C-alpha positions, 0 to 999 in steps of 0.5 A: 385048509387042513389036510386032516383033522382041524382046519389050518388057517393059512393066509395067502402070501403077498408078492414079497413075504416077510420073515414072519410070513414065511415061518413054517407053522406047527399046528396042533393035532394030526400032521402030515407025519401021522398019515398012513403012507398010502394017504400021504402019497395021495396028498403028494400027487394031489399037490403036484396037480395044483397050479404052481402059483398055489404052491407057496402058501401050502409050503408052510403048512408044516415042516414036512410039507416044506421038506417034501415039496420045496425042491419040486417047487424050486425045480418047476420055477427054474431055481433048481435043476436036474443032473445029467448023470445016470443017477438023476438028482435035483439040486440048486446049482452053484451058478444060478441064472434067474430070468423067469418071472416065477423064478424071482418069486421062488427066491424068497421060498428058496431062502427059507428052505433047507436048500438055501446055500452059498453060490459061486455066482447068481445072474439076475436078468430083469424083465424089459416090461416095466411093472414086471421089472419093478416087482422083480426089483422088490423081490431082489431087495427082500432077498438081499435084505434077508441075508445075515452075516452068518448066512451063505454068501453069493461070491459073484452077482450079475445084474442085467437091467434090460432097460433098452425099451423103458428106463428102470425105476432108479429109486427102486434100483438104488434100494436093491443096491443098498440091500447088497451090503447084507450079501457080502459078494466079492464080484459085482457086474452091472450092465444096462442098455438104457441112456440116463442123464448123468448127475452127481451134484455140485460137491463130490465129497470123500468117504472115510471108508468106515461104512463101505456099501460092499465090504470085501468087494474085489471086482466091480464091472459097470456098463451102465450110465444109470450108476451115475444118475442123481438117484444112484451116484451117491451109492456108487461114489461111496462104493468107489471111495471106500472099497479098499479091497478092490482089485479089478475096476471096469467102468464103461458106458457110464456117460461120464465125460473127461471133466466128470472123471477129473472130479471123481478120480482124485477122491479114489484110492484103491491100494490093491488095484491091478486091473483098470479100464475107465472109458472116456477118461482124460490122459491128464487125470489118468496120469495123476491117478496112476501116479498113486496106483503103482500096483496096476498090472493090466490097463485098457485104454480104449476111449482114452481122451488125449488131453495131455498138459505140461503139468501131466506127471510121469508115472512108473508102473513096475508091475505092468504086464498088459496094455490095450488100446487104440494107437493114439491112446497107447502113444499118449500113455507111453509118453508119460510111462516111466517103466516098461511093459514086459508081457502084452501090448495090444494095438486095437483099431483107431476110431474116427469118433463114430463106429468106423475103425481106421488106422493112424500111421503116425500114432502107431509109429510114435508108439513103436518108437516110444516102446523101442526107447523104453524096452530093455526086455523082449515083449512076450506078445505084440498084437496089432490090427492092420486094415488095408490102409495100413500098407504105407505104414508097413512099407515105411521108409527103408532106414536104420532108425525104424523102431522095429529094428530095435524091438524084440518080440516073442509072439507077433499077433497080426489081425489082417482086414482083407478087403478089395481084390486079389491083387490088393491082397497080395500087395498087402501080404507082401508089405506085411511080410517085409514089415515084420521081418524088419524086427530085431528079433521075433520067434512066432507070428500068428496071422488072423485073416478076416474080411471079404477075401481069403488067403488061398493055399498058393498065396500062403505057401508063397508067403511062407517060402519068402519068410523062410528065405528072409528069416528062417528062425520065424515060425508062421501060423495062419488062423 
């Protein structure tokens, strides 16, 4: 319908507009620019009274209409926001979070407006309702595909699939991933809750790297088994094999078992990799992988499978600064490490194969012995989780070959799980004090207490006094 003068024919836009659909028309005759100010104000007020679903088609009546109402439309649909300063302003934030259904629809109109710009990050949280989520995936595919190489970019993209109730349409999801090559993001985070059947075909080939799905990608963080399904795994494998700029790789909750990792890792070479976490990988495959990736600086070993073989190679990681994992995993890793860890070692609770956290005294003692053999420098931070069942490990045997007597620590970060009664707690605390006082050198000890019991002031004062008498150079802090 026309505002003034000759009628203007505007077709109602579909849920996903094409480039031609979104071109702003310039009708002949009188336009909004020619209206008296009072009449224009009436038009503005009438426009704002319309339901938000009727705004998109009217945005393309003229350039003036688009310039005038695009930002209010983006504000009402959750794409734009207002500042909290005294001088109130409206703008599209550099860190965008899209989760409302109307916000997904508004993205295509933001793309065609004067408010389209580069973003530091964009988080897209999809609906858990299947039909709504499918529509949102189509809108994302259209948005990403509309980007040109000269356009603004999105540095970091997060996709939350919200598939805990119903599985996602994997074919449609794969199309969204394929369209990402237009955007040029540096970091990609993909998280889901659903469980999918892992299937990668019979033959895992090697990609030449000439047609990377995401050129310039530096961080890939995946917590989803959807990425290794039959529909999506070809895209995922090509990404892993061709991303020569990748620096951080985190693959967890993927559903991949040890044998799958054996087939995949030999096809991947990431020359700039420095941060790595592969859940469920076997130590044998990981050793071969690390042999070709001496640039790794940070390593998470949670969920490592100890399948060491006589043929498992030794590897040196001269830049390795941080290692985290269960006691068993760290012990297995240190058996093949031919260099030092010079900054941070974190012992997490051991798992019994389920959700229960246990403590393996043999593995922890073995890991400390291997550290004592390798380390020539002071370890900046050693973190350890100590449940009540670790008391026997803490007391140990009073002998000179305990590995702690050969280790120098700048900061010992102790996480105490305090359960049971008060007398058990005092015994536990005493064993802990005797243990860390046996280290060759130690400067600071941070003690973080959790569980059903709290350490009272009297017990803390007694503990600090006994430490001061035994090792006056140690500074203790309770958290």
